[in-house]
N, C-alpha and C positions, 0 to 999 in steps of 0.2 A: 504494500500500500504506500503510494507516494505521499498522500496527504490524509491524515485523520484529524478532523476538527470536531470537537465536542463542546457544545454549549457556548460557542463564541459570542461574546457581547462586547460592544464598544460604545462608550458615552463620552461626549465632550461637555464637561460640566454636568448640567441636569438634562442635557439633550441626548437621548439614546439614538444611536445610528444603526447598531446591530443588536439583535436580541435572541440569544439562544440558538445560534446557527450551528448545525451538526452536518458534516459532509465527509464522504470518503472519496478519494480519487486514486484508483489503482494505476500502477505503471502501465504504459501502453494504451492509455485511454485519454479522452478529452471530455472535460466538463465545461459546458457553456452556461454562463450566468446571464439571465435575462431579467429585466425589471425597469420600471420607469426611473427617470432622473431622481436622485435622492433616495433610492431604495437601499443603498449600501453596497453596491457592486464593487466600486473602486476601493472603498474602505476594506472590504473583504480581501480583495487582491493584495492590497498593501499589507494586511496582516499576514497573509500567506508568504509575502516576500520579506517578512520581518522588518518592514519599514515603520509599521505602526504596532504598538503593543496593545492587545485586547485588555479590557477591564474585567473580563470574566471568561472562563472556559479554558480548554486545553488544546494544544496544537502540536502534532507530530508531523515532521516533513522529512522524507527520505530516511525514516527510522530514527530521527533525532528529535528530542524535545526542543521545539523551536523557541519556547519561552525561556528555557534555561541556557541554551547554547545557540543563540541566533547567528553568531559568526560562523560556526561550523555549517549551519544550514545554508547560508548564503552561497557557499561554494557550489551547491547543487542547483541553484536557481538562476534563471535568466528572465528578466522582465523588460517588456517593451511598453512604455506608457502611451497615453493617448496622443501626445505630441511627438514629433519626429526627433527633436533635440539633436539635429545635425548642425554643424557649423557651415553656413552657406558659402563662405569664402574659401573653404578647404575642399580639396578633391575627395572623392569617396575613399581613396587609399589613405589620404592624410587624416581623414576623420577616424578611420580604424586605427591608424598608428597612434593618434592622440589618446584614444580610449584605452588601447592596449598598454601604452606606456603609463598612463595614470593608474591603471589597475594592476600594474606590476606583472603583466603578462609578456610572453614572447612576442615582440613586435617586428620580427623578421619579415621582409617583404614577401617571401614565398608563402608564409603562413597567412598574411593579410590578404594576398591575392586569392589564396585558396578559399578563404571565407567569403570573399566577394563572388567567386565562381559558384559557391554553394547557393547564393541567392540570385544568380544569373546577372551579375553586374560587372563581370570581369572586363567586358568590352568598354566600359565607361569608367574604369578605375581611376584614370588620371584627369577626369573632367570635374569641374567645380560643382558642388552640390546645388548651387543656386539655379543651375540649368535643369535640375531634375524635377520630375512630377512628384506629387505627394506620395504616390505609390512607390516610386523609386527611393524616396527618402525613407519610407517605412522599411524597405528592403535593407538599406544601410543599417538601420536599427537592428534588424534581425541578424545581419552579418556580425554586428558587434556582439550580440548575444551568443552567436555560434562560436565565437572565439573562446568563450569560457567553457564550452562543451557541457552545457547544463543538462540535468536529468529532468528538471521541471521548468516548463515555459509558461509564463504568466503574461497575458496580453489584454490591454484595455482598448476596446473599440478598434480592433485591427483592420476591419473592413471599411472604415470611414475613409472617404476620398478615393477609393479604388474603383476603377472601371471594371467591366465584366472580366476582361483578361487578367487584371490584377487580382480580382477575387478568386479566379480559377487557380492562378499561380499560388496564392497564399494557402488555399485549401489543400493543394497538392503538397506544399511544403509541410504543412501541419500533419497531414496523413503520413508522410514519410518519417517525420519526427516520432510520431506514435509507433510506427512499425519498427523503429529502432529501439523501442523500449522506453521512450520518454513519455512523460505525462504533460498534458496541456490543460490550463484553465484560462478561459477567455470570457471577458464581459463584452456584450455587444447588443445593439438594437436590431441587427440584421438577422431576420428569421431564416432567410435563404442561406446565408453564410453559416448560421448556427447548425442547421440540419445537415449541412454538407460535411461537417467535421465531427459533430458531437457523438459521444457514446451515451451521455446523460445530459438532460436539460434541467437546470434549476431556475426557478423564478423567485426573486426576492421582491417583497412588497413591504414597505414600512419597516425595513430592517429585519424582517422575519422570513424564513424559508416557507414559501407557499406551495411549492411543487418541487419534487426531485424524482424524475422519471426517466426510464430508458428512452433515448431518442428514436429507436426503432419502432416504438409504440405510438409515435406522434407523426401526423402529416402536417404540412405547412398550414393548411386551413384549420386543422384541429388544434394546433399549437396556438394559432392566432386567436381562436375562439376561447381557449382556456386562459390565455394571457389577458384578453379583454375582460373576461369574467372576474379574474382574480384581482386585477388592478382596479377595475370599477368598484369592486366590493370594498376596497380599501380607500376609496376616494382619491386614487391617484391615476393619472393618465400619462402615457409615454410622451 
């Protein structure tokens, strides 16, 4: 089991963001988090990444108690946030070199170019990021993550700004990552993207887990209907 979360809660002052969330994510699988804005999806991702400490509950990542030993857990995690966070005036290769150097990783050119090849950007390795589409910038972020050889990939709205070809490429990348034994957790509003890669679908509403179900049991129309019913019943809309 790559992630075991039991009763996770998070509050900021008197404001609850997550309330009693329990989830399991096996290796070789993808969990997709759906929910309206403010439902707690990004907060849950950040807790999984050990960037935010929960106020309640327990969390094990890659067999390690993430609350007691977060530094050890981080070695197994790669996270791509909603923003691309690339340096526009640097080339794709220079962006990777900067990140690898800052992270104390091997920054040899061969290794960096291999990471760009993994995300199909080797042909533009020496072009400045300002000339790239949003989808290409997202690929640079994935190449950065690939340098660390993570076992767990956390993605926040990865399909945003991608055209059909970009969504297809990302889905294939994630399926390949899973087939290699990695686990994926992604938060998205894209129902099409979710069902293309998910093994399980979880819906968060008001910081609580309203649904946790195998993706194979859900059609796009059925998922939309369930989503609308659950979010409407909590007074939230996407």
